[in-house]
DRENLO-635133 format. One record per residue (C-alpha): z, y, x negated; residue in one letter. Coordinates in steps of 0.02 Angstrom, whole numbers, padded with zeros to 5 digits, always signed. Layout:
% residues N
ZYXA/...
***
This chain:
% residues 608
+06432-08069-03292M/+06521-08052-03458N/+06449-07879-03493E/+06502-07821-03319D/+06679-07884-03353A/+06677-07800-03524L/+06627-07632-03450T/+06761-07643-03316F/+06902-07701-03432L/+06861-07570-03564S/+06915-07438-03437R/+07078-07523-03387Q/+07246-07513-03476H/+07300-07606-03585P/+07129-07685-03616Y/+07063-07515-03671D/+07180-07523-03822E/+07124-07695-03881L/+07014-07705-04037P/+06829-07714-03993A/+06810-07892-04053G/+06962-07951-03956V/+06901-07864-03798L/+06732-07949-03815N/+06818-08119-03829D/+06925-08080-03677V/+06773-08030-03574A/+06691-08194-03623A/+06840-08300-03567Q/+06893-08217-03404V/+06836-08287-03236E/+06757-08188-03095K/+06808-08235-02918L/+06739-08180-02750S/+06867-08190-02611V/+06817-08167-02430A/+06911-08058-02307E/+07069-08147-02247G/+07062-08281-02381E/+07220-08327-02477M/+07214-08298-02664I/+07377-08391-02692Y/+07535-08432-02593A/+07718-08413-02636Y/+07781-08554-02749G/+07608-08613-02804E/+07568-08633-02989P/+07472-08479-03047L/+07304-08502-03132E/+07309-08335-03218G/+07328-08147-03205L/+07221-08064-03070Y/+07138-07893-03086I/+07050-07812-02938I/+06874-07755-02979Q/+06835-07708-02799S/+06913-07737-02629G/+07091-07737-02563L/+07235-07863-02583V/+07391-07880-02478D/+07542-07943-02578V/+07693-08010-02483R/+07862-08085-02527D/+07936-08253-02477Q/+07988-08189-02306S/+07812-08120-02275D/+07866-07939-02294A/+07733-07831-02373Q/+07774-07769-02548V/+07607-07694-02600S/+07429-07658-02546M/+07326-07658-02705L/+07151-07595-02742E/+07031-07575-02888R/+07113-07577-03059G/+07278-07652-03001N/+07336-07819-03072S/+07451-07946-02992F/+07530-08116-03027G/+07615-08062-03189E/+07793-08080-03121R/+07767-08265-03092G/+07678-08288-03258L/+07820-08203-03350L/+07946-08317-03265A/+07907-08503-03241D/+07721-08492-03200G/+07739-08507-03012T/+07699-08369-02888A/+07845-08263-02830V/+07736-08178-02698T/+07583-08223-02593S/+07417-08131-02604A/+07278-08118-02476R/+07114-08022-02475A/+07114-07887-02341V/+06926-07867-02359K/+06794-07948-02466D/+06864-07934-02641T/+06800-07962-02817L/+06932-08019-02942L/+06938-08047-03128I/+07058-08186-03177R/+07133-08197-03351V/+07173-08383-03376P/+07353-08429-03418V/+07318-08484-03599P/+07223-08321-03633L/+07361-08219-03550F/+07493-08300-03660N/+07388-08279-03817T/+07362-08094-03783L/+07548-08069-03752R/+07589-08156-03916T/+07456-08082-04030E/+07407-07911-03960Q/+07539-07774-03964S/+07458-07664-03828P/+07458-07813-03710F/+07632-07863-03763Q/+07702-07688-03732R/+07618-07675-03562F/+07688-07839-03497F/+07861-07820-03575A/+07914-07718-03420R/+08082-07637-03458S/+08119-07740-03613S/+08046-07607-03726A/+08180-07488-03667R/+08323-07611-03674T/+08272-07671-03846D/+08280-07492-03908K/+08458-07480-03847S/+08498-07650-03920A/+08457-07588-04095T/+08595-07459-04080Q/+08743-07577-04074Q/+08827-07479-04214T/+08845-07332-04094S/+09018-07317-04019L/+08937-07294-03849A/+08860-07467-03865Q/+09013-07560-03929V/+09114-07660-03804S/+09303-07654-03807V/+09301-07841-03836D/+09216-07807-04003T/+09336-07669-04053L/+09503-07737-03998M/+09627-07848-04089V/+09644-08005-03986H/+09816-08082-03956N/+09915-07930-04018P/+10092-07953-04081V/+10218-07939-03940T/+10404-07940-03909C/+10524-07913-03765T/+10609-07754-03707A/+10773-07828-03769G/+10716-07836-03950T/+10820-07720-04062S/+10741-07574-04152V/+10785-07649-04321V/+10705-07816-04277D/+10551-07724-04213A/+10539-07628-04377A/+10554-07789-04479V/+10419-07872-04372L/+10299-07725-04392M/+10328-07721-04579T/+10302-07907-04602S/+10142-07905-04498R/+10077-07742-04573H/+10051-07666-04401I/+10096-07498-04325S/+10144-07549-04148C/+10214-07688-04039L/+10167-07725-03859C/+10313-07759-03742I/+10276-07901-03622T/+10354-08007-03488E/+10261-08171-03461Q/+10101-08099-03538D/+10107-07944-03427R/+10113-07779-03519L/+10269-07677-03479T/+10274-07555-03624G/+10225-07512-03802I/+10324-07456-03955V/+10249-07378-04113T/+10312-07337-04287L/+10314-07156-04233R/+10432-07205-04091D/+10548-07297-04211L/+10556-07147-04327V/+10561-07007-04199G/+10661-07087-04058K/+10777-07206-04152A/+10798-07161-04336L/+10791-06971-04315A/+10906-06981-04165A/+11033-07085-04261G/+11030-07231-04139L/+11119-07392-04191P/+11003-07524-04269P/+11039-07645-04126Q/+10979-07523-03993T/+10860-07618-03878P/+10680-07559-03870L/+10701-07530-03684S/+10794-07370-03730D/+10646-07294-03822I/+10484-07378-03764I/+10347-07297-03663L/+10346-07390-03498N/+10182-07417-03405E/+10075-07355-03549P/+09896-07297-03525V/+09776-07443-03540S/+09594-07491-03514L/+09511-07649-03444P/+09406-07766-03552P/+09248-07700-03465T/+09270-07532-03552A/+09161-07475-03696I/+09205-07394-03861G/+09178-07217-03800S/+09303-07248-03659D/+09433-07290-03791V/+09395-07135-03894L/+09398-07021-03742H/+09563-07093-03679M/+09643-07075-03850M/+09586-06894-03865M/+09640-06847-03689E/+09815-06922-03704Y/+09838-06899-03893N/+09858-07086-03921L/+09845-07190-04078G/+09856-07359-03990H/+09775-07415-03828L/+09816-07583-03746P/+09677-07679-03659I/+09738-07756-03496V/+09649-07875-03377D/+09731-07888-03204A/+09899-07841-03278G/+09886-07966-03421K/+09882-07902-03600L/+09724-07963-03687V/+09708-07848-03838G/+09740-07679-03918I/+09632-07546-04001V/+09701-07425-04130T/+09630-07269-04210Q/+09604-07371-04367T/+09485-07483-04268D/+09378-07331-04231L/+09366-07258-04406T/+09200-07344-04444R/+09122-07261-04295Y/+09081-07078-04287Q/+09145-06979-04141A/+09008-06933-04019T/+08973-06761-03949T/+09040-06824-03783A/+09206-06860-03866A/+09212-06681-03926G/+09186-06618-03749L/+09321-06735-03685V/+09443-06672-03816A/+09402-06490-03778D/+09421-06519-03591A/+09589-06604-03612A/+09653-06448-03705R/+09569-06314-03597A/+09687-06180-03535Q/+09581-06106-03395S/+09446-06146-03270V/+09330-06031-03366E/+09357-06134-03524A/+09319-06293-03428L/+09160-06217-03357A/+09104-06172-03533D/+09129-06353-03586I/+09034-06429-03439T/+08896-06303-03469G/+08857-06403-03627R/+08827-06565-03531I/+08638-06539-03509P/+08615-06526-03698A/+08723-06681-03718L/+08613-06776-03594L/+08457-06730-03693V/+08539-06789-03856Q/+08599-06953-03784L/+08431-06994-03705V/+08338-06946-03863A/+08452-07061-03964A/+08391-07208-03859G/+08553-07240-03765N/+08534-07344-03608R/+08554-07255-03441H/+08722-07334-03397D/+08795-07281-03565V/+08736-07101-03541V/+08801-07087-03363T/+08968-07167-03411R/+08993-07039-03548M/+08945-06894-03436I/+09063-06959-03302T/+09204-06971-03430D/+09191-06783-03450I/+09200-06755-03262A/+09354-06868-03253D/+09445-06770-03388V/+09396-06604-03310V/+09466-06665-03143T/+09629-06722-03221R/+09647-06558-03315R/+09622-06463-03152L/+09754-06572-03068L/+09875-06524-03208S/+09830-06340-03191M/+09859-06350-03004A/+10035-06418-03031Q/+10069-06285-03162E/+10026-06156-03030K/+10099-06239-02873L/+10245-06332-02950G/+10270-06520-02969P/+10196-06632-02834A/+10328-06667-02700P/+10283-06852-02688L/+10165-06983-02758R/+09981-06950-02736Y/+09813-07013-02797L/+09654-06913-02822W/+09500-07023-02807L/+09315-06993-02835A/+09176-07073-02736C/+08988-07054-02748G/+08911-07051-02921S/+09074-07003-03006Q/+09162-07148-02921G/+09027-07266-02985R/+09028-07185-03159Q/+08843-07142-03136E/+08838-06953-03151Q/+08680-06875-03222T/+08629-06695-03250G/+08631-06666-03061V/+08798-06702-02975S/+08896-06631-02830D/+09078-06676-02799Q/+09142-06813-02683D/+09329-06841-02683N/+09483-06873-02578C/+09673-06882-02588L/+09788-07026-02540I/+09969-06972-02514L/+10126-07076-02513E/+10183-07116-02336D/+10322-07006-02268G/+10239-06843-02314A/+10303-06693-02216S/+10193-06551-02155Q/+10254-06450-02303G/+10204-06589-02421D/+10031-06599-02344I/+10012-06410-02358A/+10052-06424-02544Y/+09916-06554-02571F/+09789-06456-02473R/+09822-06309-02588N/+09804-06427-02736M/+09639-06491-02665A/+09573-06314-02645T/+09619-06269-02823F/+09538-06426-02896V/+09383-06421-02786S/+09354-06237-02823D/+09376-06274-03008G/+09251-06417-03002L/+09126-06305-02914N/+09148-06173-03050A/+09114-06310-03178C/+08948-06355-03098G/+09005-06497-02985Y/+08953-06407-02827V/+09037-06428-02659Y/+08983-06583-02564C/+08855-06536-02429P/+08934-06664-02313G/+09110-06597-02343D/+09166-06763-02418M/+09305-06679-02515M/+09494-06678-02521A/+09489-06499-02454T/+09438-06575-02286N/+09599-06619-02195A/+09519-06783-02143R/+09511-06839-02324W/+09685-06785-02376C/+09798-06908-02287Q/+09945-07028-02312P/+09908-07208-02362L/+09942-07276-02188S/+09808-07162-02115V/+09683-07222-02245W/+09720-07401-02196K/+09684-07355-02015E/+09521-07272-02068Y/+09454-07426-02155F/+09515-07546-02020A/+09430-07440-01887G/+09265-07427-01980W/+09260-07615-02005I/+09310-07655-01826K/+09186-07533-01746S/+09039-07507-01864P/+08958-07355-01784S/+08826-07256-01878K/+08959-07135-01939E/+09074-07278-01986A/+08936-07360-02088Q/+08899-07197-02178M/+09083-07164-02216L/+09115-07342-02270A/+08964-07334-02387S/+09039-07181-02472V/+09219-07240-02474M/+09182-07414-02542F/+09137-07327-02706D/+09311-07250-02728L/+09385-07245-02903R/+09558-07177-02951P/+09551-07022-03062I/+09724-06945-03069G/+09896-06982-02996G/+09975-07148-02950D/+09839-07282-02951A/+09954-07409-02866S/+09922-07318-02702L/+09744-07385-02708F/+09760-07564-02769H/+09826-07643-02610G/+09710-07539-02502L/+09556-07594-02600Q/+09597-07779-02594Q/+09643-07784-02410S/+09490-07682-02361T/+09372-07798-02458L/+09450-07949-02373R/+09432-07873-02200M/+09253-07820-02231A/+09198-07987-02302A/+09270-08081-02152K/+09183-07970-02023N/+09004-08033-02012S/+08957-07899-01884I/+09015-07761-02000F/+08925-07833-02152T/+08766-07856-02049A/+08773-07674-01995H/+08805-07619-02174M/+08660-07724-02235A/+08545-07646-02106S/+08607-07472-02148N/+08578-07502-02333S/+08392-07530-02301L/+08366-07354-02234T/+08326-07302-02413H/+08153-07368-02450Q/+08062-07377-02615T/+07910-07262-02636P/+07778-07397-02623L/+07617-07341-02541G/+07482-07447-02462L/+07359-07385-02592L/+07371-07341-02776R/+07547-07407-02793G/+07664-07257-02772L/+07690-07151-02616A/+07734-06970-02655T/+07816-06838-02547I/+07676-06764-02441S/+07737-06586-02410S/+07864-06454-02457G/+07930-06396-02625D/+07927-06572-02696H/+07752-06619-02641R/+07666-06752-02748K/+07830-06814-02823T/+07941-06964-02795I/+08129-06946-02770D/+08198-07054-02910T/+08372-07044-02836K/+08352-07068-02648L/+08204-07188-02658N/+08235-07260-02830G/+08416-07277-02883V/+08502-07270-02713V/+08417-07427-02643P/+08492-07526-02788V/+08660-07439-02766V/+08657-07498-02585D/+08615-07676-02636L/+08755-07676-02765G/+08879-07616-02635R/+08827-07755-02516M/+08848-07887-02651Y/+09021-07815-02690A/+09071-07827-02507L/+09007-08004-02490Q/+09094-08064-02649G/+09249-07953-02633Q/+09207-07880-02803L/+09316-07736-02861T/+09187-07654-02976Q/+09121-07485-02919A/+08983-07462-03050N/+08814-07523-02988T/+08761-07614-03145R/+08932-07696-03159A/+08917-07750-02977R/+08747-07829-03008L/+08811-07921-03161K/+08967-07979-03066A/+08858-08037-02921A/+08755-08138-03045L/+08910-08213-03127S/+08985-08258-02958N/+08818-08329-02895K/+08812-08208-02750I/+08629-08180-02794I/+08508-08300-02874S/+08492-08300-03063A/+08308-08252-03060K/+08325-08121-02923G/+08476-08045-03009G/+08392-08034-03179R/+08236-07956-03102D/+08342-07830-03006L/+08440-07782-03162L/+08279-07751-03257E/+08205-07652-03113A/+08363-07546-03096Y/+08369-07512-03282D/+08188-07454-03281L/+08205-07339-03130V/+08371-07265-03187A/+08306-07240-03364Q/+08149-07156-03298T/+08256-07039-03194R/+08363-06988-03343L/+08211-06961-03455E/+08135-06849-03321H/+08294-06745-03314Q/+08302-06733-03504A/+08121-06676-03510R/+08155-06537-03383L/+08307-06478-03481I/+08205-06471-03641K/+08076-06367-03547E/+08212-06242-03500G/+08217-06297-03318K/+08358-06360-03209A/+08363-06550-03200P/+08316-06632-03035D/+08268-06802-02966N/+08088-06764-02916Y/+07967-06849-03033L/+07778-06815-03022P/+07694-06984-03056P/+07549-06886-03131A/+07662-06848-03280R/+07676-07034-03317L/+07552-07138-03414S/+07460-07282-03330D/+07578-07396-03426F/+07733-07310-03355E/+07665-07299-03178R/+07620-07483-03177S/+07793-07539-03232H/+07880-07418-03115L/+07779-07488-02970R/+07827-07665-03024D/+08011-07613-03025A/+07997-07544-02848F/+07915-07706-02792V/+08064-07804-02859V/+08187-07690-02771I/+08092-07703-02607K/+08088-07891-02624T/+08277-07898-02647M/+08301-07784-02496Q/+08198-07905-02393S/+08297-08052-02463A/+08460-07967-02413L/+08406-07960-02232M/+08351-08142-02240Q/+08518-08192-02314G/+08444-08255-02477R/+08489-08099-02574G/+08672-08129-02536I/+08682-08317-02537L/+08570-08339-02688G/
***
């Protein structure tokens, strides 16, 4: 029996990488089990006796709601998710036909994970990738604003005199003051303001700061990262950037705070885009994004950091095009807001992105005003297309009259979609719930977002329809051999890492945001917020985050590899290009995602 187990295990990964002596010891300690057709191997919630490896036969693995998650055959292992958690089964397993199993007892499993690096790597799932990113905390892209910012910055009121402000800055050895009213940021004044706007202008010393301060200064939320700060400073030529949470001042970051960090290549592209004088110049800048993606992935940056930095460039390009449009067409006749949806809205752009956008106009717009904004939309959309952000195949763009409307019309849109959730309404709501302001007056969106989330969360019929619609994107799990590839066409024998990998998690994140009235648009931020607000269970949420990180990282690495090979990046990954190690973990990630989809329909994924 032991020699048979030894021969079998020596051909399976990661056992094939164990030292010969260790492998012999493993073969001597494992147990061989014969399971008859239809017999349960273990049930959900039972204590696991070890890790199971199929030597022959077929095993049906199902989740808590009895939905099938995998059909496994020779060489596949199962039970590790429970062993890596609290030791109880998170699935059930039944033999579909007479099956021969090898069971690695729990003590042996734990010893191998502790002492043998091949075994440890194999069962670390996505942690190997996240650990790599964790070692790069000195990178600006990995530094949170909370780490960079000065907490409790020095403040004063708008009525403070310029001389008193100067004395306060000198005594505190600081270069700016934040103007607040009951902790809410209303303005900012810098030493440069005091010199250029007060001293040089010959203003009396008792002139109040309200005469010279910058009202409604540019700011960032505490969820931002260091690269967001650098990009914002470069785009707006700032030396000081307040950090504001729901209107309340919580900190400030200055250029001095960034001197210990080197500017990234992405920051250079942002700066170049902010100064570009033509669409051609912008296109030249965005043409360097594929090389940037390769560099960022090669440096070990996590997927959400890479996509955030790439999206930053798209945001600046969009804002520069909005400025160019107004230089050509004249100033905007009334308040407006340009918003992005889709991957740009979620700050998840990769090397393959089309454009999804819309315009919200201030109510009271005349036909002439609307004509102006449609011309603006055409200029910006054409410019984005020239920069590689191709026209949306579904015409979800501000150039479509339907998506260039006054605020009151947008309110009617959302109310109608929620009240009557037709197939089209579900599709449109899915896209529009990922809206993020890019340029213009962001106040046009705030009330709309909050009221829409409240309406949606209260309408159980709408949320049920949205939940059902979100499950139309299935993970590529096959009945046999783990992964189901596309069977025909140009992408035969590949898996779509976007439509069948990332999008199912995007859909889940959107549903959690609706249920919890969460304002985040980014998928990873939504999952973390859902965890914090107990919308999903702690274990399910952690598993889903790991699974999402693995799938999204695999997608980016595939795109980077294609770019290095001189090819255009795409989302179609041939599993044959992956190692057994990578395929196994990718399959596990898809199993987790499928389990959370099933839990959503059962209510557990939302209620935790």
